[in-house]
N, C-alpha and C positions, 0 to 999 in steps of 0.2 A: 534348973541346972542346964547349962548350955551343952548341946550335942558336941562331942569332940570333933566332928567333921564340919561344923558350921563355918569356920574360917576357910576351910578347903572348898566348901560349897560356893562361898562368895568369890573366891579366886577362880574357880572353874567357870562360874557364870561370867565373870569379867573376861576370861580368856576365850570362851567359846560362844557365849550367848548374850553379850552385853546390850546389843542394839538390835531392834527389829527393823529390817529393811522394808521401807514402804513399797507398796504394790505387790511384791512377791511374798511378803509375810515370813521370810526366813530370818532367823536370829543369827547374828554373827558377833564375834568378839574380837579382841585385839590380837589373839594368837595368829590367825591367818594373815592379818594385816601386817603384823610385825615380821611374819615369815617372808614377806616381800622384800624386806631389807636383808641383803646377803650378810650372813654371819651373825649379826646382832639378834635378829628375830629368832633364829634357830636356837641361839644360846638362851634367850629369855624363855622360849618354850621348853627347853630342856630343864631349866631351873624349876619351872612350875611342875613339870612331869616328875622330877625328882622329889619335890615336896609331896606330891600325891603318894608316891611309894613310901616315903617316910611316915605319912599319916596312916597308911595301911599297916605298916609295921607297928606303929604306936597303938593302934586299936586292936592289935593281936591277930590280924588277918593271917591265915595259914599260907604256906608257900605256894599252893595252887592258885590262890586268889592273887597273890603278889605277882606270880608268873603271868597270869592272865592280864594283869595291869601292864606288865612289861610288854606283853604281846601287843596290846592296844597302842602303846607308845612306839613300839618297833614298827608297826604297820604305818603309823602316822609319819614317823621319821623316814622310813624307806620310800614310801610313795611320795612324801613331801619333797624328796630330793629331785624328782622329775620336774624339769622346768615347765612352768605354767600349769600343766596337768596336776602337779603336786600341790600347787597353791590352790587350785580349784578343789582338789580333794580335801584340803585342810578345812574348807568352809563346811563340808558335810560330815567328816569323820568325827571331829570333836572328842579327841581321846581323853581330855581332862574331864569332860562331862561323863563320858562312859565310865571312867575310873571312879569318879565320885559316886555314881549310881551303883557301881559294883560294890564299893565299900558300904554304902548305905544298905544295900541288899544283904550284905554279909552281917551287918549289925542286927538287922531285923530277922533274918533267917540263916543263921550261921551254918547249920548242917546242910541245908538245901544248897546254899551257895558254894560250900566246900565240895559237895558232890558234883554240882554242875561244872565247876571249874576243873575238877579232876577228870570228868568225862570229856570235856572239851580239849584239854591238854593231851589226854590219851588218844583221842581221835586224831588230833593234829600230829602226834608222834607217829601213829600208824600210817597216816597219809604221807608223812615225810619218809618213812621207811619204804613205803610203796614207790614213791618217786625215785628214791635212791636205787631201789631194786630194778626198776625199769631202766634207769640210767645205766646201771652196771650191765644189764642184759644187752642194751643197745651198744654200749662200748665193746662188749665181747663180740657181738654179732658183726659190727663194723670191722673190728680188728681181725676176726677170722676171715671175713670176706677179703680184706686187704691182703692178708697172708696168702690166701688161695690165689688171688689175682697176681701178686708178685711172685709166687712160686711157679706160676704157669708161664712166666717169661723166659 
């Protein structure tokens, strides 16, 4: 019987690792190459990313795993928007391959993958709260300083 992720594995490989680059030994796919074409490449990459999320949902991956997949896609999309640097990042990040491996890991070890995904998301949530807290403290400090400065005039 065929693994339910076999089709997604083939698509991920085509997108991220289809060809081995001679001399440097790095594998690249069509996703970063298509990404060089404004609009069209990003759309094609988005369709493949959406297919991966659909496959995760179909195999019963829990919300934490699906959110982790979305995080991989989000990082790829966000950094991919930076001209040139984003295109170079695309060659290394390979979000489709990451998401395929995450789903494969979930099918092999569902409890462990669920726990790891939950811990990663909780850690990122705490980091975000910390960054927001520091930002709020800085905003308060600057506002208080400005009020003192303006009040002294």
